[in-house]
N, C-alpha and C positions, 0 to 999 in steps of 0.2 A: 516458531513452535510447532513441534510434530506431534500429531495425534493420528491414532490409527483411523482408517477410513470408516469404519463403524461407529467410533466415537464420534466422528465429525458429522455424520449421518445423523445420530442421536441428536446432537447439540442443534441440528438444523430443524429437527423435528419439533424441539421443545421450544425453539425460537417461534416457529411457526405456530404452535398451538398455544402458546404462553407469552413469550416475550412481546411478539408482535401485537397481540391482542391486550397486553399491557396487564396480563394476569401473573401472579405469583405462581412459582413453580413448588409442587409440594416435594418434600423432604425426601421420600421415597424415589422420587425419580432423579435424584442428583447423585452423582458419584463423587466421592471425596477427592477422588484423582482431580476432578475439574475444580474443586474448591482450592486445591494446593497449587494449581498452576494459575489461580487468579481468574478463572473464565467466569464463575459464578460465585456470589457473595451473599450471604445470610441478611435477611431484613425482619426476623422474627424476633420474639421475646426470648432471651436468653435463660430466663427462668424455666422456661418450659420448651425444650428442645423437641419434644415431640410435635410441637406448633409450629416450628420454625419453617419458614419458607425462603425462596431463593429468588434471586433476579440476575440477570446477565450484567458482567461488568463490561466496561469499555473494551477490554482485550477479548472478551467472550463475544461481543459484536462484531468485532473484526474479525474473527475466524468465520463468522456466517454471513459476512457481509452486509451487515446492518448498520454499522456506524458512518457518520456521514464523513465525507472527505475531510472537513475541516477538522473535526475531531480526531479523525485517524492521524493527521499530521500532529497534532498537540500531544497524542499519545506516544507514537513513535519517535520524534524527534529526541525527546529526552531518554529514551531507551538506546537510541543510537549513540548518543553523547556518552551515556553512562556505560556503554560497552567499549567505547573508544578509552574512557579514562581507566577502565580495569585493564585493558591490554597494555596501556603505557605503564602503569603502575606495576604490573606483572614483568614487563620487560625491563624496567629500570632496577627491580630488585634483584632480577635474575643477573643483570649485569654488574651491578655493584657487589654481589656476593660471589661473582666468579663462578656461577651454576654451569653445567655442562650442557643445561637446556637455553642457555641465553640466546643461543643463534637461533634456535625453533621460535622461542618468544617474539624475538625481534622480526623474524620473518611473518609471524602471524599478525603482527601489530602493522607491519608494511602491508600485507594483503587486505587488512579492514580499512586502513586509510585509502588504499587505491579504491575500494568499493565505496566508500564515503564519497571520493571525489568524483567518481563516474555519476552520482545522485545530483552532486551540486553543480556540475557542469552542463548537466542536460536540462532543457527546458520541457515542459509539458506542453503539448499542444491539442486542440481538439477541432476537428475539421467537419463541415458539412459537404458531403459528396453528392451531387445530382448527376445520375447517369440514364440516358434512355428511358426517362419518366420516372426512375426509382429515386430516391432519397436515403442514402445511407450516413453513417457517421464514424469517425475514425479517430482512436484515440492514439498518442505514440508521443516519443521524446526524441529530442535532436540536439545536437551540439552545433549544428550549422544554422544557417539564415533560413528562417521559415518559407522563404521564396523557393529556396532550393529544394526543401521538402515538399511542398506543394506540386512543384514541377514532377518529382519522382512518383507521387501519390497519383498524379493525373496519368502518367505513362502506365503505371500499374493498372489502374482501372481500365484504360483504353484497350487492354488487352482482352477485356470481358465486355465492355459495353461502348456505345458510340456517345458522341455529344455529351463528354464529361465536362462538368465545371465543379471546381473545387473552392469553397469560402471558408475561410479563417474564422473560427466562432470564439476561440480564446487561446493566451499563450501565457504560461506562467514559468518564470524563470526559476533555475534551481530546485524544481518541484520534480526531478527524476524519480522519486521514491514514490509517487502517486500511481504511476502507470500500471503496475501489477496489481493494486488493490483495487483499481477502478475496473480492470478486466474481471476481478473476482467478484466484486460487488454486483456488475452489471451483467454478469456471465448468461444468464437466461435470454438477454437480449442480443447476444453475439449472431452475427450473420457471416458466414464464411463466402467469399468469392473466390472461388478457385482455391488456390493454395494461400490466399491472403486471409489473415485471421483476426485482424484488430479492427474490423468493422462491425458496426452494431445497427439495428433498427428500432428506433424507440418509438412508442405511440404517443408520447408527449414529452418532446425534447427539452421543454422549458422546466421540468423536474430536474432533469440532468445538468443544464445549464445553472439553476440555482444551487446544485449541490457543487458545482465545481467552482462559481463565482463567490460562494460563502468561505472558501480558503483565503487566508491571509497571504498577502504578499510576503515572500520568504526573505528575509533581511539577514545576511550573514554576520554570524558573530564571531566574536575571536576564535572559538574552536573551530568553526567552518574555515576562516581564513587562515588559520594555521595550517590546516589540512591542503588547501589549495597552495599555499606558499611552500610548505615543505616538499609538494609532489613537484614543484617547479624546480627547486633546488636539487633534486635527485636525480 
């Protein structure tokens, strides 16, 4: 969902001043465009529009990084399946009708299937990195064994610190979709190590672990299995 930078900053301010404080947002602070996009919803009396107030929807909370990882998955996964269904129907209609755009619609469908497959074949990992008396945390995704990835992380960090020890704190299969939202949600805690950008410093990592472990295990349904099987056959 695309928003201008200024709009996103305005929403962040509204969340800080109202949403995070569990306060209702006054009508005169709300853009009708945000309502159309499903970012804010009315909670007031329909018979008195001038008294109407608003609150953030789950979609709105995602934009400001305020939605938990578990709820993020519950919101995003149906949207991913819905978009796949839309593209499949669009391609099927174009092919059946012999439309000139059939090739383009089939290509769009193939690109989207490939994007979904990348999400599903990747596992999300969360690491603790102890280096020269410092403690960092790393989020990432991998299609390989976690032991291989930990070895690479150790080599990367040793270019900047000595006495590096890496511990696995969590691994979630088929959760490649979570990495980017995690980085967005916890961006204020991002800690750059040279050119390495996926590291964080958390004052209370237990809160982060709770957020991660509240996610349900991803069980592949028929739609996801079809995507994986289709890619193997092509």
